[in-house]
C-alpha positions as CSV (number, residue, x, y, z in Angstrom):
1,M,2.4,16.2,-1.6
2,S,0.6,15.1,1.5
3,Q,-2.3,12.8,0.8
4,N,-5.1,11.4,3.0
5,A,-4.2,7.8,3.5
6,N,-7.6,6.7,4.7
7,M,-10.2,5.4,2.3
8,S,-13.9,5.8,3.1
9,K,-15.7,2.6,4.1
10,E,-18.1,3.1,1.2
11,T,-15.3,3.4,-1.3
12,F,-13.6,0.3,0.2
13,M,-16.8,-1.7,0.0
14,A,-17.4,-0.7,-3.6
15,M,-13.9,-1.6,-4.6
16,A,-14.1,-4.9,-2.7
17,K,-17.3,-5.8,-4.5
18,Q,-15.9,-4.9,-7.9
19,L,-12.8,-7.0,-7.2
20,G,-15.0,-10.0,-6.5
21,L,-14.6,-10.2,-2.7
22,D,-17.5,-11.6,-0.7
23,T,-18.7,-8.5,1.1
24,S,-21.5,-10.3,3.0
25,D,-19.4,-11.0,6.1
26,D,-19.4,-7.6,7.9
27,E,-17.0,-8.6,10.7
28,H,-14.4,-9.9,8.2
29,M,-14.8,-6.9,5.9
30,E,-14.2,-4.6,8.9
31,I,-11.0,-6.3,9.6
32,V,-9.9,-6.2,6.0
33,Y,-10.9,-2.5,5.8
34,Q,-8.7,-1.7,8.9
35,Q,-5.8,-3.6,7.4
36,V,-6.1,-1.8,4.1
37,N,-6.1,1.6,5.8
38,E,-3.0,0.7,7.9
39,I,-1.2,-0.4,4.7
40,M,-2.2,2.8,2.9
41,S,-0.9,4.9,5.9
42,V,2.5,3.2,5.6
43,V,2.6,3.7,1.9
44,S,1.7,7.4,2.3
45,K,4.6,7.8,4.7
46,L,7.0,6.1,2.3
47,R,5.8,8.4,-0.6
48,N,6.4,11.5,1.5
49,M,10.0,10.6,2.4
50,D,12.5,13.2,1.1
51,L,15.0,11.1,-0.9
52,D,16.4,14.0,-3.0
53,D,19.9,13.6,-1.6
54,C,20.1,9.8,-1.7
55,E,21.7,7.9,-4.5
56,P,19.9,4.8,-5.7
57,S,21.6,1.5,-4.6
58,N,23.5,-0.2,-7.4
59,T,22.3,-3.8,-6.8
60,F,23.4,-5.0,-10.3
61,S,27.0,-5.2,-11.4
62,S,28.1,-6.8,-14.6
63,F,31.3,-7.8,-12.9
64,Q,29.6,-9.9,-10.2
65,S,31.0,-13.3,-9.7
66,Y,28.6,-16.3,-9.5
67,A,31.1,-18.8,-8.2
């Protein structure tokens, strides 16, 4: 299930342009590209976590008091 978290610069620039970002500022786009790759790396680590033995948290209870 391991996936490459890094996106190629060409793919990033194509997606940014399609999403309407101003891609003319190369310095700014390089910063955004690095940030996107860092976020994708963290998301990849989260997706690879083994949570088979973990029960989901019950955050909702119909008996909760709102006093």
